[in-house]
Steps between C-alpha positions, in 0.01 A plus 500: 500500500613858429527786745521867415714700736498884458824656633534819290461748785770750596460469883536871574411458868802275548757746375799521528514119467295495180730746327735210431278190546146417391268469798441131454872424544523656844604249763240385757581215740784374289371525144354758263129570515449333161680191633238446770230526236668265257548235765126502569418471131736211438370316807152529350611349169529812284741414220491822292506865599436809295677783678406861420808715544579867464736698722835317527329199345826347375604446865175315575539290187859406576426406863198284420676309221800442726296360787203316346475246220136540393412665169498879514355753257590861566264774381618860516247765606674830415197713591317410818131556427355273768492136600242404237719650230796300628302177489366583153856514363535130582218388267730360223638248747173366646238286324134599566389164645784444746482578874713786625645615830585868548711587802636847579874497523556751779305343787582178685214259571473213747231285342472147367442543124427135429127512587470834324624353173244219534205731548196426277448873458717805443600626841674798663703534817350740757577627845309720744656845537423806711511752213370346177526828310862413410411177324274330256224337709267206461133504603378151583153357441361146514843343536660673209627843396208722409699812410853637472591866543844661465598734788144606594474851644214380717587161655255229393697204624805436718618203291808624312617319182855415597657426163435128447269421205416158357311493171349174371533635142727784398307603187207683660737712710698616201177582315381726784839669533497570125156657540634730776792607280292547182243711685768674714322401823730580792471534875722756670683542171593136437362188337401292802496122519215529753284672237565225248410231754183689588395494135543124507277474804234722339505266199430196719845365592503341849778620729562370849738634764759330719649648819863609511610557858872531429526807275825686552563840357847590380422846366663728759808472726294446814283231341805333343648467848181371649466240222863402563415447867198278422676285244807447717281330758461214248877467449714220649752599766799688377859378549694632797815711488781485753504809721163616376141492628230396252145586612250305290325537267765605250627409157874512454631413157757217488768732364443781753771584755392582858762602758455621858139601437141452614262412218122494530225459560314548173812561289612395154869504410575469130762311298864590575392775739748576777382595850770591757470646850132583442149442627245451225137428575166530315689583182596386149866517398565457129751289308868609531409766756744585781371597842738578787509670839139601496160396641227478233130456567215505246745574223541400136861495369542466125731273308870596516423779750745583781387640834664554841466736790243587767163322558260569214184401324594547135376426151787520249521378148753295305866614501438768761777564757415659832715554810322659793672662795 
């Protein structure tokens, strides 16, 4: 079965890190965001992925091909006109009668996809939220979805559509998206996938919903760190280092060097990072970074960055060099 994974976004809220890396390659709990998603897909039997790339897309393409052996098709979306437009660009690579899974590439899910892919109806992942105005929402009725609305100004449901879509047949979806584009029907200035799915419902397609309790946002520094904390709780114990204190849960890459330091809790240390004479907790330290003589808390340190000095909570991008005090 094919999956479509849109990853063309710029990730402006995660700057400075996304100046040099696409958002989906940022490290969370020991692997890039897209790596967590791919592992779920492969466990569910997905054997082909159509990946919609844009900003720094060559880096996404290179990383996926280096780490996974399934068939990939990469579709470039140079102009971001909405999620429906991104999906519509994949139509040459999908046959109308085949089932299709769409999974957003910038959010990590904790859900068993196997029963989803065996559903007798098209089905969408949903989760109750406090403020549904930020999301597409589903209105339920008689055990199925009665209506879908994209970012309603007046809340009509607290069931947010979380970015997991299973379609029994791909063809009807592409037909409705083409209608939106031909008629220039947009919501908040973009062609919305929610609007295309609502047209399918209005034409009689049955959609059900399945609950997604584990839905982890990676869109801002603070949510990236909270997601890192949650995912680390599922990690096996890290190796110990002589003369150091390791407070679980942590992820420490096999090639990292830790000397005379306290690491954790809730901390990820990247490949070939070097930590000396430091305390690092509730933080993400990138690959090849060097941290010394400092206490870091709730910090994100980019790849190849160098930092030392007084206690700080910092957010520095790749190749930065900071000495405090």
